[in-house]
N, C-alpha and C positions, 0 to 999 in steps of 0.2 A: 550418671550424669545428670547435670541438673541445668536447664536452660531458661529457668527462672529469671527475671531481669533483675541484675543487683539495683541496689537504691540508686547508686551512681549512675548507672545507664538508665533508669527509668525516668531519672530527672533530665538527662540530655534527650531522651525522646521526647518529654514534655515540651523541653526549650526548642528541639528543632524544629518539631511539628509545628509548635505556635510559629516559629518564625517563617517557615515556609507558607502557611496560611496566610498571615499578614503581608508577606513581603516578595515571597518569590512565585508563588503561583499566579498571583495580578501582574509579575513584570514580564511575563513569558510572553505575552503578545507584542510589547514593546521591544523586548530583545530581539524577537522574529524582524519587526518592522525596521529596526536598526540596521540590524544586518544587510537587510535588503538594500536599504537607501545607501549602505556604502556599496555594496554590489554595483549598484547603478552607476556609483560614483567611480567606479574601477578599482575598488580594493576591500573585497569583504574580510581579508585578514585582521583588519585592524581590532584592536580591544574595544568592545562597546562600553558606552559609558553606562549602560543600565545595569551590567553584571560588576563593572567596577565599582559601582555606587552599592551596589549591595554587599559586595565583599569587606567594604569600609564598615557597614553596618554589622556583619557578621563578626568581625573580629572586635568591635565595640561592644556585642552581646557576649564575649566571651566563646563564641562557636567556631573556632578556628582550629586546623591542623586536627581535627579531631582523631585521625587516624594513627597518629604517631604513639606507639607506646613508650614507655619508661624515658620519658624525656620531658624536661622541663618548657618544650617550645610546642607540647601538644597536651592532651587531656590524659594521658597516661590510662587509658583504656586498654584492656585485653581484645585479642580479636573475638571473644564472644560479646564482649561489651559494646565494641564498634559495629560488629555486623548489622545491628537492628538501625543503628542510625544510617548506615550506609544504605541499607533498604528505603528508608524516609527519603534519602537524596536522589535514590533511582527514579523516583516519582516524576521528575522534573528534569528536562536535557541540559538546565543551567545551575541545577543545585549544585554539583559536586564541586563546580569552580567555586562558586559564591562560599564556601565553606573553606577552600583552599585544600579540596579532598577528592581533587579531580587524577585521571590517568592521563599519562603516564609519570606525572609528577610525582605521586603519591611513594610508586615504587622507588623510583629513581632519590626522593628524600631519605626514603629509609635504605638505600644503598649508602648515602654519603654519611647519614649517622650512623650506621652500623660499622661501615669500613672505610671511610674518609679519614685522610690525616687532618690534622688540625688546621693546616693551610688550606686545605681542600674545603673543607667546611666553612671555613672564614669567607673563602672567595665565592662558593657557590651555593653550600646548604642555606646560610643565613637568607641570600637573597630569595631563593625558592620559598623558606618557611615564611617569610615575609609576602610572599606572592607578588613578588614585584619581577619575576623572570619565569619563564616556563623551561622545560627542558624535553629531550626527546632519546631514543634507543635506536642504535645501529649495530648491524652486524656483519665482520668481513675479516680482512687479513691486517696483521700487525707484525712490524719487522723491527727488530732493533738496529740502530745506526748511533753508535757514539753515545751522546748524552740526551739522543733522543728517539722516538720510535717513530716510523713511516707506517702511514693506514692508505691502503688502498682495498676499494669495493663500492658496490651500489647497491642501496637499499629502496625496497618498495614499501608502502604503506609505514612511512616514518610519521608517527602521530604528531601532530601540533607543530612540524618544522615548519609549515607557512607563516605562523605566528611571530610578528616583529619581536613580541618578547622572548623567543625562545633563542637563548643565548648560549646553552650548554648541551651536548650530545654525550650520553653515556655509550662507548662505542666496545662492543664486543667482538672479538675476533680471534682467528688462531695465530697465536705467537709461538707456538712449538705443535705443528700439524703431525711431526714424525712421533712423537711421545709416545711409548709404548703405554702410557696410563692416558686414556682417552678421557679422563676427568681433568687431566692437568695440559691439556693442548690450548686452551683458551684464556684470555684474560681481558680484563676491562679495563679500559682508560678515558679520561675525560677531555673532551674537544671542543673547545670553545666553536660557536657555529661561525665568526670570523675569520676562522684559521683559511690561510691561502690554500686553493686545492679542495674547498669543501664547498661544492655548489648544490642548491636547490632546484631541480630541474623542471619540476613541474608539480601542481596538486593532482590527487587523483580523486575523483568524485565515487561517492559510493551509493549504488543506485541510482544515479541522477543527480543525489545531493552532494554540494561541496561540501557540506558541513563544517563551514565557516561559522566564526573566525578560528576554530580548534583545526579540522581537518586534516589531511594524511597528503603525504609528499615523495615522491621519489627523489633521493640524494645521491649523489656522486662525489666519490672522495678519489683523487688522484695525487699520489703522492703527498699525502697530508701530513707534514710535520708537527708533531707536540714533544714537549719537554719529557723526560723519563720520570719524572716527580709527577706527572698526570696520573700515572698508573695506580690503580686502586688496590690496594692490600696486597699484592706482590705480582710477580708474572706467573703464569699459569693457575692463578686462582680464581679466575672468571666463572667456571662452572661452580664452584663453591659460593660467589657470591649471589649467580643467578638463582641457585635453589633458594637461598636465603630471602630473594626478593620475590620469586615467582608465587610463593603460597599466599602471603597476605593479599598481594594483587588479586589473585584469583577469585579469594574470598570476597573481595570489595567488588568483583565484576558480578559476581552471582547474586551479591545480596543485593545491588542497586538495580540487576534484573529482575530479582523478585518484587522489588517497589513498583519497577514499569510494568510488572506483568498485572499489580494489584491495580494498577490506575488504568489499565485496560479492561479489567473485569468490571470496575465501578463503572465507566463509560458503556459496558455492556448491558450491566444491567439497566441502566438509567434509558439508554434507548431502545431496550426491548420492552422499557415499561410504557414506552410513549407511541411507536411505532405499529400500525396496524398492517397486516396481511390476509388476505382471504377472510376478512371480517372480525379478526380477534387479533389482539395483542400479541405480539412477539413473545412477550412473557408467559403467554397461556399456553403456547405449543410447546408440545413434548421435546421435540429437538433443541429447541432454546434452552428450556429446564434442564435438559442433560448437559448441553455444553456450559452451562454456567455451574451445575455441580461438578463437574467432570475439571473445570476449571480451577475450582475451590479445591479441589483432592491434588491436584498436580502443583498449585503454588503451595500449600501446606508441606506437600511432600517434599519438594525442593527447599524449602525454607528449614525444616527440621534436618533434611542430608546437610545442608550448608553451614548450622548451626553446629552439629556434629563434628563437621570438618574443623572449624573454629574452636572448640571444646580442645579436640585431641592435637590441636597446634599449640594451643595455650599449656596441655597437661603434660604432652609426650614429645611435642618438637615438629616440624614441618616435614623433616626425614620421615620418622615414623608415622606421619599422616598422609603420606604420599597418595596412598590408594584414594582415602576419602577425599583429597583435593582433585585427584583427577576424576573421579565419580560426579562431583558438583559441577567440574567443567564441563562435563558432557550433558549432565540432567537439566542446569538452569537454563543454558540459552535455547534448548531443544523444549523446553515447558513455554518460555516465553514466547517463541515462534509459535507455538500452538496455539495458545490463550490469546495473542494477540490477533492471529488469524482468525480466530473464533469471533472476536470483537470485531472484525472489519466485515466479517458474512452480514452480521446484526445491521451495521450499520449502513450495509449496500455500497453502490457505488460512491456516495459521500467519502466512504473511508479511504477510499485512494488518492483524495484532494487534501489540501493542507487546511481545510476547516476545521479538521479533526486531526489531533497529533499520531494517529495509528500508523498511518504510511511511515511517518519518519521513524517512531517506535520501532517497525517490523524491520527497517534497515538496520538499526542499531542492534538488534536481538540477533538480526542473522549475521552480520559482521562478526558479533562475538563468538560466534561457533568457529572462526579462524582464529581470532587473537588468541596470546598466549597457547598455541598450539591447537592443531585442527582436532576433531572427535576423533578422528581414527587413531591418531598418535595417542590421546588418552585411552582409548579403550584398548590400544594395543598393551600397552602399559599397566592397565587395571588386570587384563588378563594373563600377563606375566607373574605380576603380585599374586594372583587368586591361583595360579597355578602351582606357585612357589608354596603356598600356605597348604594346598589341596592334596598335593602327591607327596609320598614317602621319600626321604632323601637317601 
């Protein structure tokens, strides 16, 4: 395996890094100020002018839909080539959307690009690729009724559902719960957010943050009727689609977390070199030096583990890389939580305020230990695959 950056990847890294230094990082304070102004005005969910302007600049610079492989609408990068770009974007909470590379839209766009019909792609994929609308994911019950499907269920933590640009949900539910093949019990179907019976009940704060304008919501579906033509790929193919979607999405999450941890380590080093305790700089004290060293080790371990998973996905496919994908999904969020926690200790009480980005970063990293499956689920899967490999049949 060779993790050296390809020439194309290196060129994009330099362009993305320069764009972030010139445009994204300087705009973070204005973004949060605009969100707060919207919050005080009674609606923090409206799109910010700051990010919308940056999106136009990124698109004009050719830094758009970088996640999408094998497509005229994306950069055509492999998972291994895109991973370092996702890491760079992870350093800023606003960067992924600026480049139209934010979750859950990236995964949903990949679903539509791979499995959507021409009609579905025309209606939903094109505006998603253009950054004009947003999307989300739902899971519950699907039942056929003539030329329609009827959906029922309630979903917590529906990412982005509060955003007025969220126009389409990809609803995964059990269409045949009694099927002997448990992998054929689920289906995925497209549901416009303005369909009768679909109600966004409330937003759900994360550790006290409303996470606006993205955020998370509780959504209710009561006898929601959608045309049968909205079914993706075919009835009973939901698990198949999910497996194709979740692999790349987990790679993206993990690389963004590595970028977030890199920023935390940088802040820790800067603060330790400025702050004194007991007459000495923190950077001269052994406990801080050990934590800086351990942070460097943990970050690089997670990076190489993630690059290995990306390389395997590119070379042998998502299914064969299942164990490696599960491993990074456990390793990266735990690593990020630890590194950010150490950075917070160096900053002292200031770390809990909004004067530094560490408190917000910690909530993001901690929440990703639940997203795409909790640690325990991934560990169980890793253990089963390891037992299968180790024990004689």
